KOLTOR-415303 format. One record per residue (C-alpha): chain; x, y, z. Coordinates in steps of 0.2 Angstrom, whole numbers. Layout:
REM residues N
<atom "A"; <X; Y; Z>>,
...
REM end
This chain:
REM residues 376
<atom "A"; <479; 617; 465>>,
<atom "A"; <466; 624; 477>>,
<atom "A"; <457; 611; 487>>,
<atom "A"; <438; 609; 488>>,
<atom "A"; <431; 623; 499>>,
<atom "A"; <446; 634; 495>>,
<atom "A"; <446; 650; 484>>,
<atom "A"; <454; 646; 467>>,
<atom "A"; <469; 657; 471>>,
<atom "A"; <474; 647; 486>>,
<atom "A"; <487; 633; 486>>,
<atom "A"; <482; 622; 500>>,
<atom "A"; <497; 612; 506>>,
<atom "A"; <491; 607; 523>>,
<atom "A"; <482; 591; 521>>,
<atom "A"; <489; 584; 537>>,
<atom "A"; <479; 597; 547>>,
<atom "A"; <463; 591; 538>>,
<atom "A"; <457; 585; 521>>,
<atom "A"; <442; 593; 512>>,
<atom "A"; <427; 582; 515>>,
<atom "A"; <422; 571; 500>>,
<atom "A"; <405; 575; 491>>,
<atom "A"; <398; 558; 494>>,
<atom "A"; <403; 559; 513>>,
<atom "A"; <394; 576; 514>>,
<atom "A"; <379; 569; 505>>,
<atom "A"; <378; 554; 517>>,
<atom "A"; <379; 565; 532>>,
<atom "A"; <365; 576; 526>>,
<atom "A"; <354; 562; 521>>,
<atom "A"; <356; 553; 537>>,
<atom "A"; <354; 568; 548>>,
<atom "A"; <337; 572; 539>>,
<atom "A"; <330; 554; 541>>,
<atom "A"; <337; 550; 558>>,
<atom "A"; <333; 564; 570>>,
<atom "A"; <330; 553; 585>>,
<atom "A"; <342; 550; 599>>,
<atom "A"; <350; 532; 597>>,
<atom "A"; <347; 529; 615>>,
<atom "A"; <328; 532; 614>>,
<atom "A"; <317; 517; 614>>,
<atom "A"; <304; 524; 602>>,
<atom "A"; <304; 522; 583>>,
<atom "A"; <314; 537; 579>>,
<atom "A"; <327; 532; 592>>,
<atom "A"; <327; 514; 585>>,
<atom "A"; <330; 520; 567>>,
<atom "A"; <344; 531; 573>>,
<atom "A"; <352; 516; 583>>,
<atom "A"; <351; 505; 568>>,
<atom "A"; <361; 517; 557>>,
<atom "A"; <374; 519; 571>>,
<atom "A"; <376; 501; 573>>,
<atom "A"; <377; 497; 555>>,
<atom "A"; <391; 510; 553>>,
<atom "A"; <400; 502; 568>>,
<atom "A"; <398; 485; 559>>,
<atom "A"; <404; 491; 543>>,
<atom "A"; <420; 498; 551>>,
<atom "A"; <423; 482; 561>>,
<atom "A"; <421; 471; 546>>,
<atom "A"; <433; 482; 536>>,
<atom "A"; <446; 480; 550>>,
<atom "A"; <442; 462; 554>>,
<atom "A"; <437; 466; 572>>,
<atom "A"; <420; 464; 581>>,
<atom "A"; <408; 478; 580>>,
<atom "A"; <409; 479; 599>>,
<atom "A"; <427; 483; 598>>,
<atom "A"; <424; 499; 587>>,
<atom "A"; <421; 514; 599>>,
<atom "A"; <415; 531; 592>>,
<atom "A"; <423; 547; 600>>,
<atom "A"; <423; 566; 596>>,
<atom "A"; <439; 565; 587>>,
<atom "A"; <456; 557; 586>>,
<atom "A"; <462; 567; 601>>,
<atom "A"; <448; 559; 612>>,
<atom "A"; <452; 542; 605>>,
<atom "A"; <470; 544; 609>>,
<atom "A"; <466; 550; 627>>,
<atom "A"; <454; 536; 630>>,
<atom "A"; <468; 523; 624>>,
<atom "A"; <482; 531; 634>>,
<atom "A"; <473; 533; 650>>,
<atom "A"; <462; 517; 648>>,
<atom "A"; <473; 503; 643>>,
<atom "A"; <485; 493; 652>>,
<atom "A"; <491; 494; 670>>,
<atom "A"; <487; 512; 675>>,
<atom "A"; <499; 511; 689>>,
<atom "A"; <514; 509; 677>>,
<atom "A"; <521; 522; 665>>,
<atom "A"; <519; 523; 647>>,
<atom "A"; <533; 518; 635>>,
<atom "A"; <534; 531; 621>>,
<atom "A"; <545; 543; 612>>,
<atom "A"; <546; 562; 607>>,
<atom "A"; <538; 558; 590>>,
<atom "A"; <520; 557; 598>>,
<atom "A"; <507; 569; 595>>,
<atom "A"; <502; 580; 610>>,
<atom "A"; <485; 570; 611>>,
<atom "A"; <496; 555; 616>>,
<atom "A"; <511; 564; 625>>,
<atom "A"; <500; 575; 637>>,
<atom "A"; <489; 560; 644>>,
<atom "A"; <505; 550; 645>>,
<atom "A"; <513; 562; 656>>,
<atom "A"; <499; 559; 669>>,
<atom "A"; <504; 541; 670>>,
<atom "A"; <523; 544; 669>>,
<atom "A"; <533; 541; 653>>,
<atom "A"; <548; 529; 650>>,
<atom "A"; <557; 537; 634>>,
<atom "A"; <562; 528; 619>>,
<atom "A"; <576; 536; 608>>,
<atom "A"; <575; 541; 590>>,
<atom "A"; <587; 542; 576>>,
<atom "A"; <592; 557; 565>>,
<atom "A"; <577; 554; 553>>,
<atom "A"; <565; 554; 568>>,
<atom "A"; <562; 535; 568>>,
<atom "A"; <560; 527; 585>>,
<atom "A"; <573; 515; 591>>,
<atom "A"; <562; 501; 599>>,
<atom "A"; <571; 494; 614>>,
<atom "A"; <565; 484; 629>>,
<atom "A"; <569; 496; 644>>,
<atom "A"; <568; 481; 656>>,
<atom "A"; <560; 492; 669>>,
<atom "A"; <541; 489; 670>>,
<atom "A"; <529; 499; 659>>,
<atom "A"; <510; 497; 657>>,
<atom "A"; <507; 503; 639>>,
<atom "A"; <517; 505; 623>>,
<atom "A"; <513; 519; 612>>,
<atom "A"; <520; 522; 594>>,
<atom "A"; <512; 534; 581>>,
<atom "A"; <512; 526; 564>>,
<atom "A"; <516; 541; 553>>,
<atom "A"; <524; 555; 563>>,
<atom "A"; <513; 571; 559>>,
<atom "A"; <527; 583; 556>>,
<atom "A"; <542; 575; 549>>,
<atom "A"; <531; 561; 541>>,
<atom "A"; <543; 547; 546>>,
<atom "A"; <535; 530; 546>>,
<atom "A"; <538; 521; 563>>,
<atom "A"; <543; 503; 566>>,
<atom "A"; <526; 497; 572>>,
<atom "A"; <530; 479; 569>>,
<atom "A"; <545; 480; 581>>,
<atom "A"; <534; 488; 594>>,
<atom "A"; <521; 475; 592>>,
<atom "A"; <534; 461; 595>>,
<atom "A"; <540; 470; 611>>,
<atom "A"; <522; 473; 617>>,
<atom "A"; <518; 454; 615>>,
<atom "A"; <534; 449; 623>>,
<atom "A"; <530; 460; 638>>,
<atom "A"; <512; 457; 639>>,
<atom "A"; <506; 475; 637>>,
<atom "A"; <494; 483; 625>>,
<atom "A"; <501; 493; 610>>,
<atom "A"; <492; 509; 605>>,
<atom "A"; <495; 516; 588>>,
<atom "A"; <490; 534; 583>>,
<atom "A"; <485; 531; 565>>,
<atom "A"; <478; 549; 562>>,
<atom "A"; <490; 552; 547>>,
<atom "A"; <489; 534; 540>>,
<atom "A"; <471; 532; 535>>,
<atom "A"; <471; 531; 516>>,
<atom "A"; <490; 534; 515>>,
<atom "A"; <498; 518; 523>>,
<atom "A"; <492; 500; 525>>,
<atom "A"; <483; 498; 541>>,
<atom "A"; <476; 481; 542>>,
<atom "A"; <492; 473; 547>>,
<atom "A"; <494; 484; 562>>,
<atom "A"; <477; 479; 568>>,
<atom "A"; <480; 461; 564>>,
<atom "A"; <496; 462; 575>>,
<atom "A"; <486; 466; 590>>,
<atom "A"; <487; 485; 591>>,
<atom "A"; <473; 497; 597>>,
<atom "A"; <472; 510; 584>>,
<atom "A"; <465; 528; 584>>,
<atom "A"; <458; 535; 567>>,
<atom "A"; <454; 553; 563>>,
<atom "A"; <442; 552; 548>>,
<atom "A"; <443; 570; 543>>,
<atom "A"; <461; 567; 537>>,
<atom "A"; <455; 556; 524>>,
<atom "A"; <439; 565; 517>>,
<atom "A"; <428; 562; 532>>,
<atom "A"; <420; 575; 543>>,
<atom "A"; <428; 584; 559>>,
<atom "A"; <421; 581; 576>>,
<atom "A"; <422; 562; 575>>,
<atom "A"; <435; 549; 579>>,
<atom "A"; <436; 530; 580>>,
<atom "A"; <446; 519; 592>>,
<atom "A"; <447; 500; 588>>,
<atom "A"; <456; 484; 591>>,
<atom "A"; <453; 466; 595>>,
<atom "A"; <444; 463; 612>>,
<atom "A"; <445; 481; 615>>,
<atom "A"; <428; 482; 624>>,
<atom "A"; <435; 470; 638>>,
<atom "A"; <452; 479; 640>>,
<atom "A"; <447; 497; 639>>,
<atom "A"; <443; 508; 655>>,
<atom "A"; <431; 523; 651>>,
<atom "A"; <438; 540; 653>>,
<atom "A"; <422; 550; 655>>,
<atom "A"; <407; 546; 666>>,
<atom "A"; <389; 547; 662>>,
<atom "A"; <377; 536; 652>>,
<atom "A"; <380; 519; 645>>,
<atom "A"; <383; 523; 627>>,
<atom "A"; <397; 514; 617>>,
<atom "A"; <395; 499; 629>>,
<atom "A"; <399; 510; 643>>,
<atom "A"; <416; 515; 636>>,
<atom "A"; <411; 533; 630>>,
<atom "A"; <396; 541; 637>>,
<atom "A"; <387; 555; 627>>,
<atom "A"; <374; 555; 613>>,
<atom "A"; <381; 548; 597>>,
<atom "A"; <378; 555; 580>>,
<atom "A"; <372; 542; 567>>,
<atom "A"; <375; 555; 553>>,
<atom "A"; <393; 557; 558>>,
<atom "A"; <395; 538; 561>>,
<atom "A"; <388; 534; 544>>,
<atom "A"; <397; 548; 534>>,
<atom "A"; <414; 544; 542>>,
<atom "A"; <411; 525; 540>>,
<atom "A"; <409; 529; 521>>,
<atom "A"; <425; 539; 521>>,
<atom "A"; <435; 526; 530>>,
<atom "A"; <430; 512; 518>>,
<atom "A"; <434; 523; 503>>,
<atom "A"; <451; 527; 511>>,
<atom "A"; <455; 508; 514>>,
<atom "A"; <449; 503; 497>>,
<atom "A"; <458; 517; 488>>,
<atom "A"; <474; 518; 499>>,
<atom "A"; <487; 512; 486>>,
<atom "A"; <480; 523; 472>>,
<atom "A"; <479; 538; 484>>,
<atom "A"; <497; 535; 491>>,
<atom "A"; <503; 535; 473>>,
<atom "A"; <494; 551; 469>>,
<atom "A"; <500; 560; 485>>,
<atom "A"; <518; 554; 481>>,
<atom "A"; <517; 561; 464>>,
<atom "A"; <511; 578; 471>>,
<atom "A"; <525; 579; 484>>,
<atom "A"; <538; 575; 471>>,
<atom "A"; <531; 588; 459>>,
<atom "A"; <531; 601; 473>>,
<atom "A"; <549; 597; 478>>,
<atom "A"; <555; 597; 460>>,
<atom "A"; <547; 615; 458>>,
<atom "A"; <555; 620; 474>>,
<atom "A"; <572; 614; 468>>,
<atom "A"; <571; 622; 451>>,
<atom "A"; <567; 639; 460>>,
<atom "A"; <585; 639; 466>>,
<atom "A"; <580; 643; 484>>,
<atom "A"; <592; 637; 498>>,
<atom "A"; <583; 623; 507>>,
<atom "A"; <585; 606; 514>>,
<atom "A"; <571; 593; 515>>,
<atom "A"; <571; 585; 532>>,
<atom "A"; <558; 572; 529>>,
<atom "A"; <566; 555; 525>>,
<atom "A"; <557; 552; 509>>,
<atom "A"; <561; 534; 507>>,
<atom "A"; <553; 530; 524>>,
<atom "A"; <539; 542; 526>>,
<atom "A"; <520; 544; 523>>,
<atom "A"; <519; 548; 505>>,
<atom "A"; <512; 566; 506>>,
<atom "A"; <523; 575; 518>>,
<atom "A"; <538; 586; 516>>,
<atom "A"; <546; 596; 531>>,
<atom "A"; <557; 609; 523>>,
<atom "A"; <571; 619; 531>>,
<atom "A"; <574; 636; 523>>,
<atom "A"; <591; 644; 527>>,
<atom "A"; <593; 662; 531>>,
<atom "A"; <575; 667; 534>>,
<atom "A"; <566; 674; 549>>,
<atom "A"; <556; 658; 554>>,
<atom "A"; <543; 669; 564>>,
<atom "A"; <537; 677; 548>>,
<atom "A"; <539; 662; 536>>,
<atom "A"; <522; 654; 537>>,
<atom "A"; <513; 671; 537>>,
<atom "A"; <523; 676; 522>>,
<atom "A"; <518; 661; 512>>,
<atom "A"; <500; 664; 518>>,
<atom "A"; <500; 681; 511>>,
<atom "A"; <506; 674; 495>>,
<atom "A"; <491; 662; 495>>,
<atom "A"; <501; 646; 500>>,
<atom "A"; <493; 637; 515>>,
<atom "A"; <506; 627; 524>>,
<atom "A"; <511; 625; 543>>,
<atom "A"; <526; 623; 555>>,
<atom "A"; <518; 606; 560>>,
<atom "A"; <503; 599; 570>>,
<atom "A"; <488; 611; 569>>,
<atom "A"; <485; 607; 587>>,
<atom "A"; <501; 615; 592>>,
<atom "A"; <504; 628; 578>>,
<atom "A"; <501; 642; 590>>,
<atom "A"; <515; 637; 602>>,
<atom "A"; <529; 648; 604>>,
<atom "A"; <542; 634; 603>>,
<atom "A"; <544; 624; 587>>,
<atom "A"; <538; 606; 585>>,
<atom "A"; <549; 596; 598>>,
<atom "A"; <553; 583; 585>>,
<atom "A"; <564; 595; 576>>,
<atom "A"; <575; 599; 590>>,
<atom "A"; <575; 581; 595>>,
<atom "A"; <583; 576; 578>>,
<atom "A"; <597; 589; 581>>,
<atom "A"; <591; 606; 575>>,
<atom "A"; <594; 621; 586>>,
<atom "A"; <579; 633; 589>>,
<atom "A"; <583; 645; 576>>,
<atom "A"; <584; 632; 562>>,
<atom "A"; <568; 623; 569>>,
<atom "A"; <558; 639; 567>>,
<atom "A"; <564; 640; 549>>,
<atom "A"; <555; 624; 545>>,
<atom "A"; <538; 623; 535>>,
<atom "A"; <528; 607; 533>>,
<atom "A"; <520; 605; 516>>,
<atom "A"; <507; 591; 515>>,
<atom "A"; <497; 585; 500>>,
<atom "A"; <481; 576; 495>>,
<atom "A"; <476; 563; 483>>,
<atom "A"; <466; 577; 473>>,
<atom "A"; <481; 588; 469>>,
<atom "A"; <485; 591; 451>>,
<atom "A"; <504; 587; 448>>,
<atom "A"; <508; 601; 436>>,
<atom "A"; <499; 614; 447>>,
<atom "A"; <508; 607; 463>>,
<atom "A"; <525; 609; 453>>,
<atom "A"; <521; 627; 450>>,
<atom "A"; <517; 630; 468>>,
<atom "A"; <534; 623; 473>>,
<atom "A"; <542; 636; 461>>,
<atom "A"; <531; 650; 468>>,
<atom "A"; <536; 644; 486>>,
<atom "A"; <554; 645; 482>>,
<atom "A"; <552; 662; 474>>,
<atom "A"; <543; 669; 489>>,
<atom "A"; <556; 662; 502>>,
<atom "A"; <571; 668; 491>>,
<atom "A"; <564; 686; 492>>,
<atom "A"; <564; 684; 511>>,
<atom "A"; <582; 677; 511>>,
<atom "A"; <588; 692; 502>>,
<atom "A"; <582; 703; 515>>,
<atom "A"; <592; 695; 529>>,
REM end
């Protein structure tokens, strides 16, 4: 069940942190990098050739999401795309309406504007309510990165339209896993992180209807990306990740089914092991590849390292905050105390996982954790 780029004895169960790059995506990157060595902003032939590839990639993504090419902005990753949206959309003098479910890439810039909080239920699903007080932007993640709960984006879109404010949706965990076109069609500005779907790290996308007229730049410098994001672009990353995005959109139903089968197999193996545990992810309303599991009677500080030593790569939650002393805040927000929150492990799977191998990993995980439970 090892992933591409992992040793054969490693069970990689952390696809939410990043998926292995697809072979054709890697080939596209290398081919483009070799033939387009020029700066896309340069006026000579090499620059024009690089620019043509860059703009063709932008057009392909725009066509796929039914938005204008001018409304596709390339960034250095999903985090920059989220920051650009949170700080660059809506009335900057008004706070952001959001909930504890958001990734730090949304929550931290939102704090700079001020936040109006939305509540959540016991499954980590946001309860969308009009606060009546003014707000300048509504943010709602599509698939919560730790619990995996799918959020009510359609309800948020209706509230945003009624209040005349932009809606920003962090879709980093959605690409290739959940349908995205309806969200863009509903008027949301969406951030994509291609390395979650077989693309390459160090590159992100922000897109939405009429985005180039509504968005304020976050950085200052050159006039690249229609003046919305200065800095030299990479035609190779743009072309490779455009390919990854198109594959993810086209293959989404099949990928989602494969991931759900892998998750079910893992949980079946875990249950058969007899280990004492509780699945916190609301499986009927979640991204199909994610399972957050609470293991009773273990030392949570040693849980992920113990699995690592056994060759099982999982996490407490978002890789961006995995080094934090505190557990993911979504876990305490749904009612867990700090001790139980530290006993949680997030397992996430990809569309290439073998079902029987994943079932065996579930059983092995249970055996490893059961040994820790006996020692406490």
